[in-house]
C-alpha positions as CSV (number, residue, x, y, z in Angstrom):
1,X,-64.4,-95.6,4.4
2,X,-62.4,-98.0,6.6
3,X,-59.9,-98.4,3.5
4,X,-59.5,-94.5,3.3
5,X,-59.2,-93.9,6.8
6,X,-56.4,-97.0,7.4
7,X,-54.3,-95.3,4.3
8,X,-54.8,-91.8,5.7
9,X,-53.7,-93.2,8.7
10,X,-50.6,-94.7,7.7
11,X,-49.7,-91.9,5.3
12,X,-49.8,-89.3,8.6
13,X,-47.6,-91.7,10.5
14,X,-45.2,-91.9,7.8
15,X,-45.2,-88.2,7.4
16,X,-44.8,-87.4,10.6
17,X,-42.5,-90.3,11.8
18,X,-39.9,-89.8,9.2
19,X,-36.9,-87.6,9.5
20,X,-36.2,-86.1,6.6
21,X,-33.3,-86.7,4.4
22,X,-30.4,-84.4,4.9
23,X,-26.6,-84.8,4.2
24,X,-26.1,-85.3,7.7
25,X,-28.9,-88.3,7.7
26,X,-29.2,-89.8,4.1
27,X,-31.2,-92.7,4.8
28,X,-34.5,-92.5,7.1
29,X,-34.7,-95.5,9.6
30,X,-37.0,-98.3,8.5
31,X,-40.9,-97.5,8.8
32,X,-42.8,-99.7,11.4
33,X,-46.5,-99.4,11.1
34,X,-48.4,-97.9,14.3
35,X,-50.6,-100.8,15.9
36,X,-52.9,-98.2,17.4
37,X,-56.4,-98.8,16.1
38,X,-57.4,-96.8,13.6
39,X,-61.3,-96.6,14.5
40,X,-63.6,-98.5,17.0
41,X,-65.7,-101.2,15.7
42,X,-69.2,-100.1,14.9
43,X,-71.9,-101.6,17.5
44,X,-74.4,-103.8,16.0
45,X,-78.2,-102.3,15.3
46,X,-80.2,-103.7,17.4
47,X,-83.4,-105.8,15.6
48,X,-85.6,-103.1,16.0
49,X,-83.1,-100.3,14.1
50,X,-82.5,-102.8,11.8
51,X,-86.6,-103.5,11.4
52,X,-87.1,-99.8,11.1
53,X,-84.0,-99.0,8.9
54,X,-85.8,-101.7,6.4
55,X,-89.1,-99.9,6.9
56,X,-87.7,-96.4,5.7
57,X,-86.1,-98.1,2.8
58,X,-89.1,-99.8,1.6
59,X,-90.9,-96.6,1.9
60,X,-88.3,-94.5,0.0
61,X,-88.3,-97.4,-2.8
62,X,-92.5,-97.0,-2.9
63,X,-92.3,-93.5,-3.6
64,X,-89.7,-94.0,-6.7
65,X,-92.3,-96.6,-8.0
66,X,-95.3,-94.7,-7.6
67,X,-93.2,-91.6,-9.1
68,X,-92.1,-94.0,-12.3
69,X,-96.1,-95.2,-12.8
70,X,-97.2,-91.2,-12.5
71,X,-94.6,-90.3,-15.0
72,X,-95.4,-93.1,-17.1
73,X,-98.9,-92.0,-17.6
74,X,-100.0,-95.0,-15.5
75,X,-98.7,-97.6,-17.7
76,X,-95.8,-98.6,-15.7
77,X,-97.6,-100.8,-13.1
78,X,-95.4,-103.9,-12.8
79,X,-93.3,-102.7,-10.1
80,X,-96.3,-101.8,-7.8
81,X,-96.5,-105.2,-6.1
82,X,-93.5,-105.4,-5.2
83,X,-93.6,-102.0,-3.1
84,X,-97.4,-102.1,-2.0
85,X,-99.9,-104.6,-0.9
86,X,-103.7,-104.7,0.0
87,X,-105.5,-102.0,0.2
88,X,-102.5,-99.6,-0.8
89,X,-101.9,-101.7,-4.1
90,X,-105.3,-101.5,-5.2
91,X,-105.3,-97.5,-4.9
92,X,-102.1,-97.1,-6.7
93,X,-103.7,-99.1,-9.4
94,X,-106.7,-97.3,-9.3
95,X,-104.5,-94.3,-9.4
96,X,-102.4,-95.8,-12.6
97,X,-106.4,-96.3,-14.3
98,X,-107.1,-92.5,-13.8
99,X,-104.0,-91.8,-15.2
100,X,-104.2,-93.4,-18.0
101,X,-108.2,-92.7,-18.7
102,X,-107.7,-89.0,-18.3
103,X,-104.1,-89.1,-20.4
104,X,-101.8,-87.1,-17.6
105,X,-98.8,-87.9,-16.7
106,X,-96.2,-86.2,-13.9
107,X,-93.0,-84.8,-14.7
108,X,-89.9,-84.1,-12.2
109,X,-89.7,-86.3,-8.9
110,X,-90.6,-86.2,-5.0
111,X,-88.5,-85.1,-2.9
112,X,-88.5,-86.6,0.8
113,X,-87.4,-84.2,3.2
114,X,-87.4,-86.5,6.0
115,X,-88.5,-89.8,6.8
116,X,-88.8,-91.9,10.2
117,X,-89.9,-95.0,11.5
118,X,-93.1,-94.1,14.1
119,X,-93.8,-97.6,15.3
120,X,-92.8,-101.2,15.0
121,X,-94.9,-103.9,16.1
122,X,-93.0,-107.1,17.6
123,X,-94.3,-110.4,17.7
124,X,-94.2,-112.7,21.0
125,X,-91.2,-114.5,18.6
126,X,-89.4,-111.3,18.6
127,X,-89.7,-110.5,14.7
128,X,-90.6,-107.3,13.3
129,X,-94.0,-107.7,11.1
130,X,-95.2,-104.3,11.0
131,X,-94.2,-100.8,11.1
132,X,-95.4,-97.2,10.6
133,X,-93.3,-94.6,9.2
134,X,-93.9,-90.6,8.8
135,X,-92.6,-88.6,6.3
136,X,-92.4,-85.2,4.8
137,X,-92.3,-84.7,1.0
138,X,-92.2,-81.5,-1.5
139,X,-93.8,-81.8,-4.7
140,X,-93.0,-78.2,-5.5
141,X,-90.8,-79.5,-8.5
142,X,-93.4,-82.0,-9.8
143,X,-96.2,-81.2,-12.4
144,X,-99.1,-83.0,-13.6
145,X,-99.6,-82.6,-17.2
146,X,-101.8,-83.7,-19.6
147,X,-101.2,-84.7,-22.9
148,X,-101.0,-81.2,-24.5
149,X,-98.3,-81.0,-21.8
150,X,-100.6,-78.5,-19.7
151,X,-100.5,-78.3,-16.0
152,X,-103.3,-79.8,-14.5
153,X,-102.9,-79.2,-10.6
154,X,-105.4,-76.8,-9.1
155,X,-104.6,-73.8,-7.7
156,X,-104.0,-74.2,-3.9
157,X,-102.9,-77.4,-4.2
158,X,-100.1,-77.9,-1.2
159,X,-96.8,-79.1,-2.1
160,X,-95.5,-80.3,1.3
161,X,-97.1,-83.2,2.4
162,X,-97.0,-84.7,6.0
163,X,-97.2,-88.7,4.9
164,X,-98.4,-91.7,7.3
165,X,-97.7,-95.2,6.3
166,X,-98.2,-98.3,7.5
167,X,-96.1,-101.2,6.4
168,X,-96.0,-104.9,6.6
169,X,-93.0,-107.9,6.5
170,X,-94.5,-110.1,3.6
171,X,-92.5,-112.7,2.2
172,X,-89.4,-111.5,3.4
173,X,-90.0,-107.7,2.1
174,X,-91.6,-104.7,3.7
175,X,-94.4,-103.3,1.6
176,X,-96.7,-100.5,1.9
177,X,-100.3,-101.5,3.1
178,X,-102.2,-98.5,4.0
179,X,-101.9,-94.6,5.0
180,X,-103.1,-91.1,4.2
181,X,-100.8,-88.0,3.8
182,X,-102.1,-84.4,4.2
183,X,-100.9,-81.1,2.9
184,X,-98.9,-79.7,5.6
185,X,-95.7,-77.4,6.3
186,X,-93.5,-80.2,7.7
């Protein structure tokens, strides 16, 4: 992005400072680049902003991995320990067992409408090791189908969900440790 902005600034400067060639002026004067700065240096994010952004990214990854598990019919479970731990890992493993046992799978992916960190806990040493994120996601473009391809979604099942998840920093990566969702117009 910075390179494109600098290139655009140079091109604009060249186009506006060079006089056009004409019979009276066959050679334009040599180009002298502008010394004006092209953009301000971004301010580094605070530690809490960095932790919040990392927790949000981990939540998005969690949704991707659980979507993949459901699309596989509960067989693709290798990624679960990298995105979940504790109660949430066990709940995801049980859900995978249910998918396999019922011979169901999902079609489509969950659309995250928005996600934000709502709580970060800082240790006395100034480290952030736990976070809570809240998200709104949409499952209207997904279906859970049986082995024959028939939808098993019960009539009246919500397609918009308000999701609250607690995450913990474990071995250098954020993992979902617990949470719950509820059907909501978010």
